[in-house]
Residue frames relative to the residue before (quaternion, step in Angstrom):
aa qw qx qy qz dx dy dz
M 1.0000 0.0000 0.0000 0.0000 0.00 0.00 0.00
L 0.6602 0.5050 -0.3084 0.4625 3.58 1.04 -0.72
A 0.6554 0.4976 -0.3121 0.4749 3.60 1.24 -0.29
H 0.3739 0.7571 -0.4768 0.2444 3.61 1.25 0.08
R 0.0919 0.7492 -0.6539 0.0508 3.51 -1.17 0.76
S 0.5200 -0.6138 0.4840 0.3445 3.57 -1.18 0.51
V 0.1616 -0.7831 0.5971 0.0639 3.57 -0.95 0.93
R 0.0184 -0.8141 0.5794 -0.0356 3.56 -0.70 1.14
H 0.6806 0.3928 -0.2795 0.5517 3.59 1.30 0.08
F 0.0749 -0.8411 0.5345 -0.0351 3.55 -0.63 1.18
R 0.4374 -0.6706 0.5394 0.2606 3.53 -1.21 0.66
D 0.4655 -0.6474 0.5270 0.2939 3.54 -1.24 0.57
R 0.3667 0.7086 -0.4985 0.3390 3.55 0.30 1.30
P 0.4270 -0.7223 0.4726 0.2695 3.62 -0.74 0.95
R 0.4800 -0.6402 0.5166 0.3047 3.53 -1.24 0.55
A 0.5846 -0.5424 0.4554 0.3958 3.55 -1.25 0.34
P 0.5792 -0.5775 0.4295 0.3827 3.61 -1.05 0.64
G 0.7995 0.3020 -0.2245 0.4682 3.54 -1.05 0.79
T 0.3984 0.7450 -0.4694 0.2566 3.59 1.24 0.02
V 0.6563 0.5094 -0.3246 0.4521 3.59 0.87 -0.90
D 0.6460 0.5180 -0.3232 0.4583 3.58 0.94 -0.85
L 0.6495 0.5137 -0.3196 0.4606 3.58 1.01 -0.79
L 0.6535 0.5093 -0.3162 0.4622 3.60 0.95 -0.84
V 0.6623 0.4864 -0.3127 0.4765 3.59 0.98 -0.78
A 0.6085 0.5382 -0.3575 0.4607 3.61 1.06 -0.66
A 0.6408 0.5037 -0.3185 0.4839 3.58 1.01 -0.79
A 0.6347 0.5313 -0.3251 0.4574 3.58 1.00 -0.84
Q 0.6885 0.4856 -0.2871 0.4558 3.59 0.94 -0.84
S 0.6072 0.5457 -0.3544 0.4559 3.58 1.26 -0.21
A 0.5021 0.6533 -0.4265 0.3731 3.59 1.27 -0.12
S 0.6142 -0.5226 0.4348 0.4008 3.54 -1.28 0.34
T 0.0315 -0.7786 0.6267 0.0076 3.55 -1.20 0.62
S 0.5329 -0.6689 0.4183 0.3060 3.56 -0.87 0.96
S 0.8594 -0.0538 -0.0079 0.5084 3.58 -0.79 1.12
N 0.5234 -0.6501 0.3869 0.3921 3.60 1.24 0.47
L 0.3101 0.7678 -0.5048 0.2440 3.59 1.13 0.60
Q 0.1462 -0.8350 0.5168 0.1195 3.59 1.17 -0.64
V 0.2515 0.8035 -0.5001 0.2026 3.57 0.92 0.94
W 0.5370 0.5453 -0.4644 0.4456 3.54 0.61 1.21
S 0.0449 -0.7444 0.6629 0.0662 3.52 -1.36 0.33
V 0.1933 -0.7628 0.5999 0.1446 3.57 -1.28 0.09
V 0.2160 -0.7469 0.6151 0.1305 3.55 -1.09 0.80
A 0.2274 -0.7608 0.5963 0.1179 3.57 -0.78 1.08
V 0.0735 -0.8118 0.5793 -0.0088 3.57 -0.57 1.17
E 0.0134 0.8091 -0.5853 0.0506 3.57 -0.72 1.13
E 0.5377 0.6332 -0.4050 0.3819 3.60 1.18 -0.41
P 0.4939 -0.7036 0.4178 0.2938 3.64 -0.59 1.10
A 0.6681 0.5052 -0.3246 0.4393 3.60 0.86 -0.87
R 0.6653 0.4854 -0.3129 0.4732 3.59 0.96 -0.80
K 0.6167 0.5258 -0.3475 0.4717 3.61 1.01 -0.75
A 0.6454 0.5247 -0.3252 0.4500 3.59 0.96 -0.81
R 0.6619 0.4899 -0.3134 0.4730 3.58 0.97 -0.80
L 0.6401 0.5053 -0.3293 0.4759 3.58 1.00 -0.73
A 0.6173 0.5460 -0.3432 0.4507 3.58 1.04 -0.74
E 0.6374 0.5205 -0.3255 0.4657 3.59 1.00 -0.79
L 0.6856 0.4803 -0.2818 0.4689 3.57 0.95 -0.87
A 0.7355 0.3918 -0.2109 0.5110 3.58 1.15 -0.62
G 0.7624 -0.4303 0.2163 0.4322 3.56 0.75 1.06
Q 0.5102 -0.6784 0.4087 0.3353 3.59 1.21 0.51
Q 0.2849 0.7761 -0.5083 0.2410 3.56 0.97 0.87
G 0.4185 -0.7732 0.4288 0.2076 3.54 -0.42 1.30
F 0.6175 0.5737 -0.3667 0.3938 3.59 1.03 -0.65
I 0.5548 0.5841 -0.4047 0.4326 3.62 1.18 -0.36
R 0.6496 0.4859 -0.3081 0.4969 3.57 1.05 -0.74
A 0.7009 0.5081 -0.2750 0.4183 3.56 0.91 -0.97
A 0.6254 0.5427 -0.3479 0.4397 3.60 1.02 -0.71
P 0.4715 -0.6966 0.4535 0.2947 3.62 -0.83 0.85
L 0.7931 0.1892 -0.0852 0.5726 3.58 1.17 -0.54
Q 0.0704 -0.7522 0.6541 0.0380 3.52 -1.05 0.89
L 0.1314 -0.7723 0.6191 0.0549 3.54 -0.75 1.11
V 0.1213 -0.7800 0.6114 0.0550 3.58 -0.75 1.03
W 0.2264 -0.8112 0.5344 0.0714 3.53 -0.50 1.31
L 0.1757 -0.8349 0.5215 0.0092 3.52 -0.76 1.16
A 0.3133 -0.6293 0.6679 0.2443 3.50 -1.29 0.60
D 0.0352 -0.8538 0.5154 -0.0644 3.55 -0.34 1.29
L 0.0013 0.8013 -0.5959 0.0537 3.54 -0.26 1.32
H 0.4442 0.6967 -0.4476 0.3420 3.58 1.31 -0.08
R 0.6284 0.5587 -0.3463 0.4159 3.57 0.96 -0.84
L 0.6611 0.4893 -0.3108 0.4765 3.60 0.97 -0.82
A 0.6244 0.5293 -0.3381 0.4643 3.58 1.04 -0.75
A 0.6579 0.5057 -0.3062 0.4666 3.59 1.00 -0.81
V 0.6240 0.5295 -0.3326 0.4687 3.58 1.03 -0.78
A 0.6616 0.5033 -0.3048 0.4649 3.57 0.95 -0.89
E 0.6504 0.5170 -0.3238 0.4526 3.58 0.95 -0.85
T 0.6485 0.5207 -0.3147 0.4574 3.57 0.96 -0.87
A 0.7213 0.4348 -0.2359 0.4847 3.57 1.01 -0.83
G 0.4248 -0.7023 0.4651 0.3316 3.59 1.25 -0.15
A 0.5037 0.6425 -0.4103 0.4063 3.54 1.19 0.63
T 0.4723 -0.6381 0.5171 0.3200 3.56 -1.32 0.07
A 0.0844 -0.7734 0.6261 0.0528 3.55 -1.26 0.53
G 0.0555 0.8538 -0.5129 0.0701 3.54 0.86 1.02
G 0.5608 0.6367 -0.3787 0.3697 3.55 1.18 -0.46
I 0.6045 0.5799 -0.3718 0.4001 3.61 1.12 -0.51
D 0.6073 0.5702 -0.3566 0.4228 3.61 1.22 -0.28
Y 0.6336 0.5646 -0.3234 0.4186 3.58 1.25 -0.17
L 0.6673 -0.5328 0.3592 0.3766 3.54 -1.21 0.66
E 0.6125 0.5748 -0.3527 0.4124 3.59 0.99 -0.82
A 0.6595 0.5042 -0.3151 0.4599 3.59 0.91 -0.85
F 0.6417 0.5135 -0.3260 0.4672 3.59 1.00 -0.78
I 0.6333 0.5228 -0.3299 0.4657 3.58 0.97 -0.83
V 0.6313 0.5300 -0.3304 0.4598 3.58 0.96 -0.85
G 0.6574 0.5163 -0.3106 0.4526 3.59 0.95 -0.84
V 0.6596 0.5008 -0.3028 0.4716 3.57 0.96 -0.87
V 0.6657 0.4950 -0.3027 0.4693 3.59 0.92 -0.90
D 0.6420 0.5204 -0.3260 0.4589 3.59 0.92 -0.87
A 0.6587 0.5099 -0.3107 0.4579 3.59 0.93 -0.89
A 0.6623 0.5113 -0.3071 0.4536 3.58 0.96 -0.86
L 0.6539 0.5057 -0.3175 0.4646 3.58 0.95 -0.85
A 0.6552 0.5119 -0.3066 0.4633 3.57 0.95 -0.88
A 0.6692 0.5150 -0.3010 0.4431 3.56 0.91 -0.95
Q 0.6583 0.5055 -0.3251 0.4532 3.58 0.92 -0.82
N 0.6042 0.5370 -0.3515 0.4722 3.59 1.06 -0.67
A 0.6691 0.5085 -0.2990 0.4521 3.56 0.92 -0.94
L 0.6652 0.4983 -0.3148 0.4584 3.59 0.93 -0.83
T 0.6319 0.5185 -0.3314 0.4711 3.58 1.00 -0.78
A 0.6397 0.5125 -0.3183 0.4762 3.57 1.02 -0.80
A 0.6364 0.5313 -0.3290 0.4523 3.59 0.96 -0.85
E 0.6730 0.4922 -0.2978 0.4648 3.56 0.93 -0.89
S 0.6153 0.5426 -0.3519 0.4507 3.60 1.08 -0.61
L 0.6768 0.4682 -0.2783 0.4952 3.59 1.24 -0.46
G 0.5896 -0.5758 0.3675 0.4309 3.57 1.29 -0.06
L 0.5213 0.6124 -0.4201 0.4204 3.57 1.28 0.03
G 0.1868 -0.7615 0.6028 0.1478 3.55 -1.31 0.14
G 0.0199 -0.8187 0.5739 -0.0005 3.54 -1.22 0.28
V 0.1898 -0.7556 0.6139 0.1272 3.50 -1.36 0.03
Y 0.4650 -0.6581 0.5206 0.2823 3.56 -1.07 0.79
V 0.1926 -0.7713 0.5992 0.0946 3.57 -1.15 0.69
G 0.1619 -0.8169 0.5505 0.0587 3.57 0.02 1.30
A 0.5846 0.6085 -0.3647 0.3936 3.57 1.18 -0.54
M 0.4474 0.6602 -0.4684 0.3802 3.58 1.25 0.05
R 0.6496 0.5036 -0.3114 0.4768 3.59 1.28 -0.28
N 0.4228 0.7188 -0.4716 0.2867 3.62 1.21 0.03
H 0.7961 0.0884 -0.0050 0.5986 3.57 1.01 -0.87
P 0.1465 -0.8627 0.4748 0.0942 3.59 0.50 1.18
E 0.6769 0.4978 -0.3158 0.4407 3.60 0.87 -0.86
Q 0.6666 0.4981 -0.3107 0.4593 3.60 0.97 -0.83
V 0.6244 0.5152 -0.3384 0.4797 3.59 1.05 -0.72
A 0.6357 0.5289 -0.3235 0.4598 3.57 0.99 -0.83
A 0.6556 0.5012 -0.3127 0.4704 3.58 0.98 -0.82
E 0.6465 0.5305 -0.3206 0.4448 3.59 0.93 -0.87
L 0.7633 0.3585 -0.1841 0.5049 3.59 1.00 -0.83
A 0.4094 -0.7369 0.4471 0.2992 3.58 1.33 0.13
L 0.2128 0.7979 -0.5333 0.1834 3.57 0.93 0.90
P 0.3812 -0.7134 0.5347 0.2445 3.60 -0.91 0.83
P 0.6863 -0.4282 0.3437 0.4770 3.63 -1.22 0.01
H 0.7947 0.2828 -0.2535 0.4735 3.55 -1.24 0.64
V 0.6362 0.4465 -0.3626 0.5143 3.59 1.14 0.63
F 0.0439 -0.8109 0.5815 -0.0481 3.57 -0.86 1.03
A 0.3769 -0.7111 0.5507 0.2215 3.57 -0.92 0.95
V 0.2710 -0.8002 0.5185 0.1318 3.58 -0.32 1.28
F 0.7466 -0.2353 0.1739 0.5974 3.58 0.98 -0.88
G 0.4028 -0.6689 0.5569 0.2832 3.52 -1.32 0.21
M 0.1446 -0.7585 0.6239 0.1205 3.54 -1.36 0.03
A 0.2143 -0.7691 0.5923 0.1082 3.57 -0.62 1.16
I 0.0606 -0.8143 0.5764 -0.0327 3.57 -0.80 1.09
G 0.3165 0.7325 -0.5718 0.1904 3.57 -1.06 0.77
W 0.6514 -0.4670 0.3960 0.4480 3.54 -1.33 -0.18
P 0.4365 -0.7157 0.4698 0.2766 3.64 -0.64 0.99
D 0.3176 -0.6908 0.6141 0.2116 3.52 -1.15 0.72
H 0.2429 -0.8231 0.4971 0.1279 3.56 -0.02 1.30
A 0.5406 0.6180 -0.4059 0.4013 3.59 1.21 -0.36
A 0.5882 0.5834 -0.3693 0.4210 3.58 1.17 -0.53
G 0.3072 -0.8029 0.4688 0.2028 3.56 1.20 -0.48
S 0.3005 0.7080 -0.6021 0.2145 3.54 -0.65 1.12
D 0.1838 -0.7768 0.5941 0.0989 3.53 -1.16 0.59
V 0.6596 -0.4940 0.3766 0.4231 3.54 -1.30 0.14
K 0.3548 -0.7520 0.5178 0.2013 3.57 -0.65 1.12
P 0.4765 -0.6697 0.4811 0.3051 3.61 -0.86 0.88
R 0.2620 -0.7457 0.5931 0.1534 3.53 -1.14 0.72
L 0.7038 -0.4220 0.3470 0.4541 3.55 -1.32 0.11
P 0.5792 -0.5744 0.4344 0.3818 3.61 -1.08 0.59
P 0.6154 -0.5898 0.3675 0.3719 3.62 -0.99 0.74
Q 0.6508 0.5392 -0.3413 0.4114 3.60 0.97 -0.75
V 0.6014 0.5521 -0.3665 0.4463 3.60 1.24 -0.25
V 0.7783 0.3442 -0.1780 0.4940 3.59 1.01 -0.75
L 0.6795 0.4698 -0.2875 0.4847 3.60 1.19 -0.43
H 0.0349 -0.7785 0.6264 -0.0205 3.56 -0.76 1.11
R 0.2135 -0.7872 0.5677 0.1118 3.58 -0.83 0.92
E 0.8486 0.0481 -0.1260 0.5115 3.52 -0.72 1.24
Q 0.7985 -0.0924 0.0785 0.5896 3.61 0.80 -0.96
Y 0.6041 -0.5745 0.4223 0.3560 3.52 -1.27 0.54
V 0.1186 -0.7731 0.6197 0.0654 3.56 -1.06 0.79
P 0.6151 -0.5592 0.3885 0.3976 3.61 -1.11 0.55
P 0.6174 -0.5677 0.3868 0.3832 3.60 -1.11 0.62
D 0.4258 -0.6748 0.5501 0.2465 3.54 -1.12 0.79
Q 0.2701 -0.8179 0.4873 0.1439 3.57 -0.05 1.33
A 0.6142 0.5379 -0.3563 0.4544 3.60 1.06 -0.63
A 0.6547 0.4991 -0.3129 0.4737 3.58 0.99 -0.79
I 0.6356 0.5171 -0.3299 0.4688 3.58 1.04 -0.72
A 0.6374 0.5140 -0.3249 0.4733 3.59 1.01 -0.79
A 0.6374 0.5137 -0.3256 0.4730 3.59 1.02 -0.76
Y 0.6389 0.5219 -0.3269 0.4611 3.57 1.04 -0.74
D 0.5766 0.5700 -0.3725 0.4515 3.60 1.05 -0.69
A 0.6806 0.4849 -0.2834 0.4704 3.57 0.90 -0.97
T 0.6392 0.5234 -0.3237 0.4612 3.59 0.99 -0.83
L 0.6764 0.4973 -0.2964 0.4554 3.56 0.91 -0.91
R 0.6263 0.5216 -0.3442 0.4660 3.60 1.02 -0.71
G 0.6280 0.5294 -0.3313 0.4643 3.59 1.03 -0.75
F 0.6373 0.5156 -0.3179 0.4763 3.57 0.99 -0.84
Q 0.6624 0.5111 -0.3095 0.4520 3.58 0.90 -0.90
R 0.6257 0.5242 -0.3400 0.4671 3.59 1.03 -0.71
E 0.6576 0.5195 -0.3047 0.4526 3.57 0.91 -0.93
Q 0.7333 0.4148 -0.2151 0.4940 3.56 1.03 -0.86
K 0.4022 -0.7319 0.4535 0.3112 3.59 1.36 0.06
M 0.3819 0.6889 -0.5012 0.3582 3.53 0.99 1.01
G 0.5989 -0.5232 0.4403 0.4168 3.55 -1.26 0.23
E 0.3733 -0.7508 0.5028 0.2100 3.57 -0.88 0.94
I 0.1858 0.7490 -0.6213 0.1359 3.54 -0.95 0.99
D 0.5008 -0.6512 0.4810 0.3064 3.55 -0.93 0.90
W 0.5815 -0.5645 0.4538 0.3705 3.54 -1.19 0.56
T 0.6511 0.5223 -0.3237 0.4455 3.59 0.94 -0.87
R 0.6629 0.4914 -0.3092 0.4727 3.60 0.92 -0.84
Q 0.6364 0.5336 -0.3247 0.4525 3.57 1.00 -0.82
C 0.6617 0.5037 -0.3033 0.4652 3.59 0.94 -0.89
L 0.6669 0.5025 -0.3074 0.4564 3.57 0.91 -0.91
A 0.6482 0.5123 -0.3211 0.4629 3.59 1.01 -0.78
R 0.6744 0.5136 -0.2926 0.4426 3.57 1.03 -0.84
M 0.7942 0.2972 -0.1349 0.5125 3.59 1.11 -0.58
K 0.3945 0.7815 -0.4392 0.2015 3.60 1.22 0.10
D 0.8060 -0.0713 0.0765 0.5826 3.61 1.03 -0.69
T 0.7260 -0.4319 0.2939 0.4472 3.57 -1.29 0.03
A 0.6053 0.5655 -0.3665 0.4237 3.61 1.03 -0.69
A 0.6459 0.5377 -0.3171 0.4395 3.57 1.06 -0.76
L 0.6173 0.5578 -0.3418 0.4371 3.59 1.22 -0.38
R 0.3389 -0.8049 0.4482 0.1906 3.58 1.35 0.01
G 0.7867 -0.3270 0.1536 0.5006 3.53 0.84 0.99
R 0.6143 0.5865 -0.3534 0.3921 3.57 1.19 -0.35
D 0.4482 0.6785 -0.4614 0.3547 3.60 1.25 0.11
R 0.6950 0.4349 -0.2686 0.5057 3.59 1.23 -0.38
M 0.2284 0.8274 -0.4911 0.1487 3.58 1.21 0.49
R 0.6377 0.5270 -0.3477 0.4413 3.60 0.91 -0.81
E 0.6434 0.5109 -0.3190 0.4725 3.60 0.97 -0.83
A 0.6601 0.5125 -0.3087 0.4541 3.58 0.91 -0.92
L 0.6561 0.5091 -0.3155 0.4591 3.58 0.94 -0.85
A 0.6218 0.5276 -0.3406 0.4679 3.58 1.03 -0.74
N 0.6529 0.5170 -0.3046 0.4622 3.58 1.02 -0.82
L 0.7102 0.4399 -0.2463 0.4914 3.56 1.19 -0.60
G 0.6601 -0.5640 0.2862 0.4054 3.56 1.26 0.31
F 0.5762 0.5592 -0.3851 0.4550 3.57 1.24 0.45
P 0.1824 -0.8134 0.5415 0.1089 3.64 -0.13 1.17
L 0.2049 -0.8273 0.5003 0.1523 3.60 1.26 -0.45
R 0.0814 0.8236 -0.5532 0.0951 3.56 0.67 1.09
């Protein structure tokens, strides 16, 4: 787990039979709130569909290149269907809490799957840009109401020739709070900026401080890349979020 790195360059090599089933089995072993299991995943391998998803997710070429794209869903439709079959009500799914549970369940399941993939020698990367155009992604995947694509995940055999290393994270004292929350350690954050710039130089990446990157990513609605209308999109997908 400490060797994890994002993989965006993949070799043209087939997966072992049953790999997707194994990854989903690992995902289903993750914790889930109240055993509701309000998540699903769509495995996308068809090149044309991957290409369309890549266009919707910021035109990122690695989505096309990866042999497998897993799209992780907050899925409250299944509970609605169970209630309808039983002639019961499920008004609770209209509330923000239920949506949060779906997102958390999907994230826990996905992380289990990625860890399992890495244990097999595969690599992958999360695709948050799957949220850039929620309604179009839902249409592409034929998602019913009460289902939302939380993120994608590109999976394949890493192309080690591309060269990547483990990206440094914030110092532990910045994220670990004992008993009560304490203000951020600005000196430690400044030191991390320097560490990250060193890593970027080694990897022949463009150099940018973590602080500058965060500020650029959150400075205004334009920086959100269409996700500023998320509440509207969720309402269109059947999530009133009461």
